[in-house]
C-alpha positions as CSV (number, residue, x, y, z in Angstrom):
1,M,0.0,0.0,0.0
2,S,3.1,2.2,0.1
3,D,2.5,5.7,-1.4
4,L,-1.2,5.2,-2.3
5,L,-2.0,8.1,0.0
6,K,1.2,10.0,-0.2
7,N,0.8,13.7,0.7
8,R,-2.9,13.2,1.4
9,N,-4.3,14.6,4.6
10,A,-6.8,12.5,6.5
11,I,-9.1,13.0,9.5
12,I,-9.9,9.7,11.4
13,T,-12.3,9.7,14.2
14,G,-12.3,7.2,17.0
15,A,-8.6,6.6,16.3
16,N,-7.3,5.7,19.7
17,Q,-8.0,1.9,19.6
18,G,-9.5,-0.9,17.6
19,L,-10.4,-0.4,14.0
20,G,-9.7,3.4,14.1
21,L,-6.1,2.8,15.2
22,A,-5.7,0.1,12.5
23,I,-7.0,2.5,9.9
24,A,-4.5,5.2,11.1
25,Q,-1.6,2.7,10.9
26,A,-2.6,1.7,7.4
27,F,-3.0,5.3,6.3
28,L,0.4,6.2,7.7
29,A,2.0,3.3,5.9
30,A,0.4,4.5,2.7
31,G,2.0,7.9,3.1
32,A,-0.9,10.0,4.6
33,N,-0.7,12.8,7.1
34,L,-3.1,12.1,10.0
35,V,-5.4,14.1,12.2
36,L,-6.7,11.8,14.9
37,C,-9.5,12.3,17.4
38,A,-11.3,10.4,20.1
39,R,-12.9,11.1,23.5
40,D,-10.3,9.3,25.6
41,G,-7.3,11.7,25.6
42,V,-4.9,9.3,27.4
43,K,-5.3,6.5,24.9
44,L,-5.3,9.0,22.0
45,K,-2.1,10.6,23.1
46,A,-0.4,7.2,23.4
47,A,-1.7,6.0,20.0
48,A,-0.6,9.3,18.3
49,E,2.9,9.1,19.9
50,A,3.4,5.5,18.8
51,L,2.3,6.4,15.2
52,Q,4.6,9.4,15.1
53,Q,7.5,7.1,15.8
54,Q,6.5,5.0,12.8
55,A,6.1,8.1,10.5
56,A,8.4,8.8,7.6
57,P,10.4,12.1,7.6
58,G,7.9,14.9,6.9
59,Q,4.8,12.9,7.8
60,K,2.6,14.6,10.4
61,V,0.5,13.0,13.1
62,I,-1.8,15.5,14.8
63,W,-4.3,14.6,17.5
64,D,-7.0,16.3,19.6
65,I,-9.8,15.2,21.9
66,C,-13.1,15.4,20.2
67,D,-16.6,14.2,20.9
68,V,-18.1,13.8,17.5
69,A,-21.6,14.4,18.9
70,V,-20.7,17.9,19.9
71,P,-20.7,20.3,16.8
72,L,-18.4,22.8,18.4
73,E,-15.7,20.2,19.0
74,V,-16.1,18.9,15.4
75,T,-15.7,22.4,13.9
76,T,-12.7,23.0,16.1
77,L,-11.0,19.8,15.0
78,V,-11.7,20.6,11.3
79,D,-10.2,24.1,11.8
80,T,-7.2,22.6,13.5
81,A,-6.7,20.2,10.6
82,L,-6.9,23.0,8.0
83,R,-4.6,25.3,10.1
84,E,-1.9,22.6,10.6
85,L,-2.0,20.8,7.2
86,G,-3.5,23.4,4.9
87,S,-6.1,21.1,3.4
88,I,-8.2,18.0,4.1
89,D,-8.4,15.2,1.5
90,I,-10.0,12.3,3.4
91,L,-12.5,11.9,6.2
92,V,-13.0,8.6,7.9
93,N,-16.0,8.6,10.2
94,N,-15.1,5.6,12.4
95,A,-16.1,6.7,15.9
96,G,-19.1,4.7,17.2
97,V,-20.7,3.0,20.1
98,Q,-23.0,0.0,20.4
99,R,-24.7,0.4,23.8
100,P,-27.4,0.4,25.2
101,I,-27.9,-3.4,24.9
102,G,-31.2,-4.9,25.9
103,A,-34.9,-4.9,25.0
104,F,-35.9,-1.6,23.3
105,E,-38.5,-0.7,25.8
106,D,-36.2,-1.3,28.8
107,V,-32.9,0.4,27.9
108,D,-32.1,3.8,29.1
109,W,-33.6,6.3,26.6
110,N,-30.9,9.0,27.1
111,E,-28.3,6.4,26.3
112,W,-30.2,5.3,23.2
113,V,-30.4,8.9,22.0
114,R,-26.7,9.4,22.8
115,T,-25.8,6.4,20.6
116,V,-27.7,7.9,17.6
117,E,-26.0,11.2,18.2
118,I,-22.6,9.6,18.1
119,N,-23.2,7.1,15.3
120,L,-25.3,9.2,13.0
121,L,-25.3,12.9,13.8
122,G,-21.5,12.8,14.4
123,P,-20.6,11.6,10.9
124,A,-23.3,13.8,9.4
125,F,-21.9,16.9,11.0
126,F,-18.3,16.0,10.1
127,C,-19.5,15.6,6.5
128,R,-21.2,18.9,6.6
129,C,-18.0,20.6,7.8
130,V,-15.6,19.1,5.2
131,I,-17.9,19.1,2.1
132,P,-17.5,22.9,1.4
133,H,-13.7,22.4,1.6
134,F,-13.8,19.4,-0.7
135,K,-16.0,21.3,-3.2
136,K,-13.5,24.1,-3.2
137,N,-10.7,21.7,-4.0
138,G,-12.7,19.8,-6.6
139,R,-12.2,16.4,-4.9
140,G,-12.5,14.5,-1.7
141,K,-13.0,11.1,-0.1
142,I,-15.4,10.2,2.7
143,I,-15.6,6.8,4.3
144,N,-18.4,6.0,6.8
145,L,-18.2,3.0,9.1
146,S,-21.4,0.9,9.0
147,G,-21.8,-2.7,9.9
148,G,-24.1,-5.7,10.1
149,G,-26.8,-3.7,11.8
150,A,-27.4,-1.8,8.6
151,T,-28.4,-4.8,6.5
152,A,-30.2,-7.1,9.0
153,P,-32.2,-6.8,12.2
154,L,-30.1,-6.7,15.3
155,P,-32.4,-7.5,18.2
156,R,-31.4,-5.9,21.6
157,I,-28.9,-3.6,19.9
158,S,-31.5,-1.3,18.4
159,A,-29.8,2.1,18.6
160,Y,-26.7,0.8,17.0
161,A,-28.7,-1.0,14.2
162,A,-30.9,2.0,13.5
163,S,-28.1,4.5,13.4
164,K,-25.9,2.4,11.2
165,A,-28.7,1.8,8.7
166,A,-29.2,5.5,8.6
167,V,-25.5,6.1,7.9
168,V,-25.8,4.0,4.8
169,R,-28.8,5.9,3.5
170,L,-27.0,9.2,4.3
171,T,-24.0,7.9,2.4
172,E,-26.1,7.0,-0.7
173,T,-28.0,10.4,-0.6
174,L,-24.8,12.5,-0.3
175,A,-23.2,10.5,-3.1
176,H,-25.9,11.7,-5.4
177,E,-25.6,15.3,-4.2
178,L,-21.8,15.3,-4.6
179,K,-21.3,13.3,-7.8
180,D,-20.6,16.4,-9.9
181,H,-17.9,17.6,-7.5
182,H,-15.6,14.5,-7.7
183,I,-16.3,13.7,-4.1
184,D,-16.6,10.0,-3.4
185,I,-18.5,8.8,-0.3
186,N,-18.9,5.2,0.7
187,A,-19.8,3.1,3.7
188,I,-18.0,-0.1,4.7
189,A,-19.0,-3.1,6.8
190,P,-15.7,-4.2,8.4
191,G,-17.0,-7.6,9.6
192,A,-17.4,-8.9,13.1
193,L,-14.4,-7.5,14.9
194,N,-13.0,-8.5,18.3
195,T,-12.9,-5.0,19.6
196,R,-14.5,-3.0,22.4
197,M,-18.0,-3.6,20.9
198,L,-17.6,-7.3,21.3
199,N,-16.7,-6.8,24.9
200,D,-19.8,-4.6,25.3
201,V,-22.1,-7.6,24.3
202,L,-20.3,-10.0,26.5
203,E,-20.5,-7.7,29.5
204,A,-24.2,-7.2,28.9
205,G,-24.7,-10.9,29.3
206,R,-27.3,-13.3,27.8
207,E,-30.1,-11.8,29.9
208,N,-29.7,-8.4,28.1
209,A,-28.1,-9.4,24.8
210,G,-30.2,-12.5,24.1
211,N,-28.9,-14.5,21.1
212,Q,-26.3,-11.8,20.4
213,Y,-24.5,-13.0,23.5
214,D,-24.1,-16.5,22.0
215,R,-22.9,-15.1,18.7
216,A,-20.4,-12.9,20.6
217,L,-19.0,-16.0,22.4
218,K,-18.5,-17.8,19.1
219,Q,-16.9,-14.7,17.6
220,Q,-14.5,-14.4,20.5
221,E,-13.5,-18.0,20.1
222,S,-13.0,-17.7,16.3
223,G,-10.9,-14.5,16.6
224,G,-13.3,-12.4,14.6
225,A,-12.7,-10.6,11.2
226,S,-9.4,-9.0,10.3
227,L,-8.8,-5.4,11.4
228,E,-6.1,-5.2,8.8
229,N,-8.4,-6.2,5.9
230,A,-11.0,-3.6,6.9
231,A,-8.2,-1.0,7.1
232,A,-6.9,-2.0,3.7
233,L,-10.4,-1.4,2.2
234,C,-10.3,2.1,3.8
235,V,-7.0,2.8,2.1
236,F,-8.4,1.6,-1.3
237,L,-11.5,3.9,-0.9
238,A,-9.4,6.8,0.2
239,S,-7.0,6.5,-2.8
240,A,-7.2,7.5,-6.4
241,Q,-7.7,3.8,-7.3
242,S,-11.3,4.1,-6.2
243,D,-12.1,7.4,-8.0
244,G,-15.7,7.3,-9.2
245,I,-16.8,4.6,-6.9
246,T,-19.4,6.2,-4.7
247,G,-22.6,5.7,-2.8
248,R,-21.9,2.0,-1.9
249,L,-21.9,-0.2,1.2
250,I,-18.9,-2.5,0.8
251,S,-18.1,-5.5,3.0
252,A,-14.4,-5.8,3.8
253,Q,-14.9,-9.5,4.5
254,W,-17.2,-10.7,1.7
255,D,-17.0,-8.4,-1.3
256,P,-14.2,-8.5,-4.0
257,W,-13.3,-4.9,-3.3
258,K,-9.6,-5.2,-4.4
259,T,-10.8,-5.4,-8.1
260,L,-13.7,-2.9,-7.9
261,D,-11.7,-0.4,-9.9
262,T,-12.2,-2.7,-12.9
263,R,-15.9,-2.6,-12.5
264,R,-16.4,1.1,-12.1
265,D,-18.8,1.4,-15.0
266,E,-20.9,-1.5,-13.9
267,L,-21.3,-0.1,-10.5
268,A,-22.2,3.4,-11.8
269,T,-25.2,2.0,-13.7
270,S,-26.5,-0.5,-11.1
271,D,-27.8,-0.7,-7.5
272,I,-25.1,-3.2,-6.5
273,Y,-23.9,-2.7,-2.9
274,T,-26.8,-0.5,-2.0
275,L,-29.8,-0.8,0.4
276,R,-33.0,-1.5,-1.5
277,R,-36.6,-2.7,-0.7
278,I,-37.4,-6.3,-1.6
279,V,-40.6,-6.8,-3.5
280,P,-42.4,-10.2,-4.3
281,E,-40.9,-10.3,-7.8
282,D,-37.4,-10.3,-6.4
283,R,-38.3,-13.7,-4.7
284,G,-40.0,-15.2,-7.7
285,K,-43.5,-14.4,-6.6
286,K,-46.3,-12.4,-8.2
287,W,-48.8,-10.9,-5.8
288,D,-51.8,-9.1,-7.4
């Protein structure tokens, strides 16, 4: 992946651990300058310092505490990125939470709303802040993290599922708005990762998580999906290799994304890798 992102400037949210940190490492290896943010400043500082030690001469790693659900903190981070780097080329909306876990009518409502604020409104406001800059530059890349909750019901993890599905529709909608400005925006499903979110389900227990708890146990035993593979997909979508591929939900684990650049025209004229309603005819039925 060396030099795929050389001299590109990227904002990565939730970059102090898990997938966010893996994406930061992959972007750094590909030549990008980084602006990292998260809520936990201690972990973020340690991650940024470790990344800076791996950086090539001239590569910059900038970090700041930011709650993506607080608009003022988002605008401050974007202003910092522009001041320190001069421009922004890539936005990765990775920060997210999975709680509350439990029956919809029983979970704490304020926590449910907070999850939607972080998972949906945070990425939406970050996009809103960088889009004018991208339009001015005539290009840009936005990568939104989605997941299994966007494409199938996720009982007892309703706030996460609803917000991640909404992120995909936001991605598709903005792709149409931005297609004439050479701004590509895509969502990715990284796979079932053994990260903090897995621990959340296990800590919730079978009583609160239901069948999701048993799935989490199996995932823990299997080792989960590859962080590095998901990060590599992000590098692809952030690079010039993916120019023109936009408005898609792409699975790091199951889709042949490494060759999608050869299918650019097919994607542009189809609804492949999008969320759509299933009608009877799609299942071989004819209902009058």
